[in-house]
C-alpha positions in Angstrom: 13.0 13.0 -7.8 15.5 11.5 -5.3 12.9 9.3 -3.8 11.7 8.0 -7.2 15.3 7.1 -8.0 15.9 5.2 -4.8 18.2 7.9 -3.4 16.8 7.8 0.1 19.5 9.8 1.8 19.3 12.6 -0.7 15.5 12.7 -0.5 15.7 12.8 3.3 18.3 15.6 3.2 16.2 17.7 0.7 13.1 17.4 2.8 14.9 18.1 6.1 16.5 21.2 4.5 13.0 22.5 3.5 11.7 21.8 7.0 14.6 23.6 8.6 14.0 26.6 6.3 10.6 26.9 8.0 8.5 25.2 5.4 6.3 23.2 7.7 3.7 21.3 5.7 2.0 18.0 5.9 3.3 17.2 2.4 6.9 17.6 3.5 6.5 15.4 6.5 4.7 12.9 4.3 7.7 12.9 1.9 10.1 12.6 4.9 8.1 9.6 6.1 8.1 8.1 2.6 11.9 8.5 2.5 12.4 6.7 5.8 9.9 4.0 4.8 11.4 3.4 1.4 14.9 3.1 3.0 13.6 0.5 5.5 11.8 -1.5 2.9 14.7 -1.4 0.5 16.9 -2.9 3.2 14.2 -5.4 4.1 14.1 -3.9 7.6 10.4 -3.7 8.0 10.4 -3.1 11.8 12.9 -0.2 11.4 10.2 2.3 10.7 9.9 4.4 13.8 11.3 7.5 12.1 8.7 7.0 9.3 5.9 6.7 11.8 7.1 9.9 13.5 7.1 11.8 10.2 3.7 10.5 9.2 2.4 11.5 12.7 3.6 15.0 12.1 2.0 15.1 8.7 -1.3 14.0 10.3 -1.0 16.6 13.1 -1.0 19.2 10.3 -3.6 17.5 8.2 -5.5 14.7 10.0 -7.2 13.5 6.8 -4.0 13.2 4.7 -4.7 9.9 2.9 -1.1 9.1 1.8 0.1 9.3 5.4 -2.8 7.2 6.7 -2.2 4.6 4.0 1.6 4.5 4.7 0.9 3.9 8.4 -1.4 1.1 7.4 1.4 -0.4 5.3 3.9 -0.1 8.2 1.6 -1.8 10.7 0.8 -4.5 8.1 4.5 -5.3 7.9 4.7 -5.2 11.6 2.0 -7.9 11.8 -0.5 -5.6 13.5 -3.5 -6.3 11.3 -5.9 -4.4 13.5 -3.9 -1.2 13.3 -3.2 -1.7 9.6 -7.0 -2.1 9.0 -7.7 1.0 11.1 -5.3 3.2 9.1 -6.3 1.8 5.7 -10.0 2.5 6.6 -9.1 6.0 7.7 -7.2 6.6 4.4 -10.3 5.5 2.5 -12.5 7.8 4.6 -10.2 10.6 3.5 -10.0 9.4 -0.2 -12.3 6.6 -1.2 -10.5 6.4 -4.6 -7.2 5.2 -3.1 -7.0 1.9 -4.9 -3.9 0.8 -3.0 -5.7 1.0 0.3 -8.6 -1.1 -1.1 -6.1 -3.7 -2.4 -4.3 -3.9 1.0 -7.6 -4.2 2.8 -8.6 -7.0 0.4 -5.3 -8.8 1.1 -5.7 -8.3 4.9 -9.3 -9.7 4.8 -8.2 -12.6 2.6 -5.5 -13.6 5.1 -7.9 -13.2 7.9 -10.4 -15.5 6.3 -13.1 -13.1 5.4 -13.7 -13.7 1.7 -16.7 -11.5 1.3 -15.0 -8.4 2.6 -11.8 -9.3 0.6 -13.8 -9.7 -2.6 -15.5 -6.3 -2.2 -12.2 -4.5 -1.5 -10.2 -6.3 -4.3 -13.0 -5.7 -6.9 -13.0 -2.0 -5.9 -9.2 -1.9 -6.3 -9.3 -3.5 -9.7 -12.1 -1.0 -10.7 -10.1 2.0 -9.6 -6.7 0.8 -10.9 -7.3 -1.6 -13.8 -3.6 -1.6 -14.6 -2.6 -3.0 -11.1 -1.4 -6.6 -11.8 -1.1 -7.3 -8.1 -4.7 -6.5 -7.5 -5.8 -8.8 -10.3 -3.5 -11.5 -9.0 -4.9 -11.3 -5.5 -8.5 -11.2 -6.9 -7.7 -14.3 -8.9 -6.4 -16.2 -5.9 -9.5 -15.2 -3.9 -11.8 -16.4 -6.7 -9.9 -19.7 -6.8 -10.3 -20.1 -3.1 -14.0 -19.5 -3.5 -14.1 -22.1 -6.3 -15.1 -19.5 -8.8 -12.7 -20.9 -11.4 -13.8 -19.0 -14.5 -13.4 -15.7 -12.6 -10.1 -16.9 -11.1 -8.8 -17.7 -14.6 -9.9 -14.3 -16.0 -8.2 -12.4 -13.1 -5.0 -14.4 -13.3 -4.8 -14.0 -17.1 -5.2 -10.3 -16.7 -2.5 -10.3 -14.1 -0.2 -12.2 -16.5 -1.0 -9.8 -19.3 -0.1 -6.8 -17.1 3.0 -8.5 -15.6 4.1 -11.1 -18.1 7.4 -11.7 -16.3 6.0 -12.8 -12.9 6.7 -16.4 -12.2 4.2 -16.3 -9.3 1.4 -15.3 -11.6 2.3 -18.0 -14.2 2.7 -20.6 -11.4 -0.8 -19.9 -10.2 -2.2 -20.0 -13.8 -0.9 -23.6 -14.2 
C-alpha cells in the first residue's frame, strides 16, 4: 500500500522489516527494488538506481525467471541509456512471461528509437493486444504508423490513445 501511495520510505522500511524477520523471498526483494526505483524516478534521478539493481539481483538469485524483476532491470538500463542491456532484460522478462505487455511496449519503443520499424511494429501491436487500455502503447503505435506512412492506421491508433487519455497534450498535438 505504501508504494502505491508514493510513500517510498515507508515501503522500504516495511519490506526491510520483513526481510530482517527472516522472510527471504524473491517477491520481497522485488518490492524493495520497486521502492528504490520508484523513489529514484520520482526524484528524476534515473542514474541513482544502484540499490534497486542490487535488490532485483537478489530477487533473481532466488527466482531467476521472475518477470517483474527482469522487466524493472530493463527499465533501469533503458533510462541509463544502455539499450543493449535493456533489450536483454526485456527479452528475458518476456521469456519468463510472454504476456507482460509493458515489456512488449518498451521493446517496441526501443526498436523504434533504434530505427527497426518492423520489430517495433510487432512488439507494439502485441502490447496493444495484451493491454488494450494502455494509451501509451496506442500512442507509440500511432507514431510508428505515421513514420511508416500508414496514415489511416496512425490516425486510428492516435485517436484510441486520445480516447484513453483525453488530457494528454502530446497525443492531441500528434493528432493535429
